[in-house]
C-alpha positions in Angstrom: 11.0 13.9 7.1 11.6 14.0 10.8 8.4 13.7 12.8 8.6 15.0 16.4 6.2 13.8 19.1 4.9 15.8 22.0 2.5 15.4 24.9 1.3 19.0 25.0 -2.5 19.3 25.0 -2.6 23.1 24.9 -2.9 23.5 21.2 -3.9 26.5 19.1 -7.4 26.5 17.7 -6.3 27.0 14.1 -3.8 24.0 14.3 -6.6 21.7 15.6 -9.2 22.9 13.0 -6.7 22.5 10.2 -5.9 18.9 11.3 -9.5 17.9 11.8 -10.5 19.5 8.4 -7.8 17.5 6.7 -9.6 14.3 7.6 -13.1 15.8 7.1 -14.2 15.3 10.7 -17.3 17.2 11.9 -15.5 18.3 15.1 -13.7 20.9 13.0 -17.0 22.8 12.7 -16.9 23.5 16.4 -13.4 25.0 17.0 -13.9 26.5 20.5 -15.4 23.3 21.8 -12.8 21.2 20.0 -10.0 23.2 21.6 -11.6 22.9 25.0 -12.2 19.1 24.6 -8.5 18.5 23.7 -7.3 20.7 26.6 -9.6 18.8 29.0 -8.5 15.4 27.8 -6.6 13.2 30.3 -3.7 12.9 27.8 -2.9 14.1 24.3 0.0 13.1 22.1 0.7 15.0 19.0 2.9 14.5 15.9 4.6 17.4 14.2 6.4 18.1 11.0 8.4 21.2 12.0 5.6 23.6 13.1 2.7 21.7 11.4 0.4 19.5 13.4 0.2 16.3 11.4 -1.3 13.8 14.0 -3.1 13.6 17.3 -4.4 11.1 19.7 -6.2 11.8 23.0 -7.3 9.7 26.0 -10.2 10.1 28.4 -9.5 8.1 31.5 -10.0 7.6 35.3 -6.2 6.8 35.3 -6.7 3.5 37.0 -9.4 1.2 35.6 -10.3 2.4 32.1 -8.9 4.5 29.3 -10.9 5.5 26.3 -9.1 6.6 23.1 -11.4 9.1 21.5 -9.5 10.8 18.7 -6.7 9.4 16.5 -6.1 11.3 13.3 -3.2 11.8 10.9 -3.2 14.1 7.9 -3.9 12.1 4.8 -0.6 13.2 3.1 1.2 11.7 6.2 -0.5 8.3 6.1 1.7 5.1 5.7 4.5 6.7 7.8 3.6 4.8 11.0 2.6 8.1 12.7 -0.8 6.6 13.9 0.9 3.4 15.1 3.5 5.4 17.0 0.8 7.5 18.7 -1.2 4.3 19.6 2.0 2.7 21.0 2.8 5.8 23.1 -0.7 5.8 24.5 -1.0 2.1 25.2 2.3 2.2 27.0 1.3 5.2 29.1 -1.9 3.5 30.1 -0.6 -0.1 30.4 -1.5 -0.2 34.1 -5.2 0.4 33.3 -7.3 -2.8 33.3 -9.2 -1.9 30.1 -8.2 0.2 27.1 -11.0 1.0 24.8 -11.2 2.4 21.2 -14.4 2.8 19.2 -13.4 2.3 15.6 -15.1 2.6 12.3 -15.1 -0.7 10.4 -12.5 0.6 7.9 -10.0 1.0 10.7 -10.5 -2.3 12.6 -7.5 -4.0 11.0 -5.3 -1.0 11.9 -6.3 -1.3 15.6 -6.0 -5.1 15.5 -2.4 -4.6 14.3 -1.9 -2.3 17.3 -3.0 -5.1 19.7 -6.7 -4.4 20.2 -9.3 -7.1 19.8 -12.9 -6.9 18.7 -15.3 -7.6 21.6 -17.7 -10.5 21.0 -20.9 -8.9 22.0 -20.0 -5.2 22.2 -21.8 -2.7 20.1 -21.0 1.0 20.3 -23.9 3.3 21.0 -24.1 7.0 20.5 -26.0 10.2 21.3 -24.5 13.0 19.2 -25.5 16.3 17.9 -22.4 16.7 15.7 -24.0 15.3 12.6 
């Protein structure tokens, strides 16, 4: 399998919804907003198996001081192929000049991000206001 990577953030709605549904993320229930959110991201890297969107990572950033990595998802059937790690590497290299790179992770993914070079903050606690649930 030959995975191709791209930095195009103008993605078709059905491609995005299919990818987000594959990992059971609530964002898939809001296709128009999801497509607009991705298009308005500072950066988006995608992974493709031929014409199938199999992975995506986006960044929200001021381009100087801080970058936030919001989405990182890979279709379950493509796990364990280093797609997620490759997307993280591409992003962290792109934003290497930013003073702070931030990802909010669920506890089940902490080791993955640690392996990618992130550290858990001592006193940081993520806080949310969300109507997606």
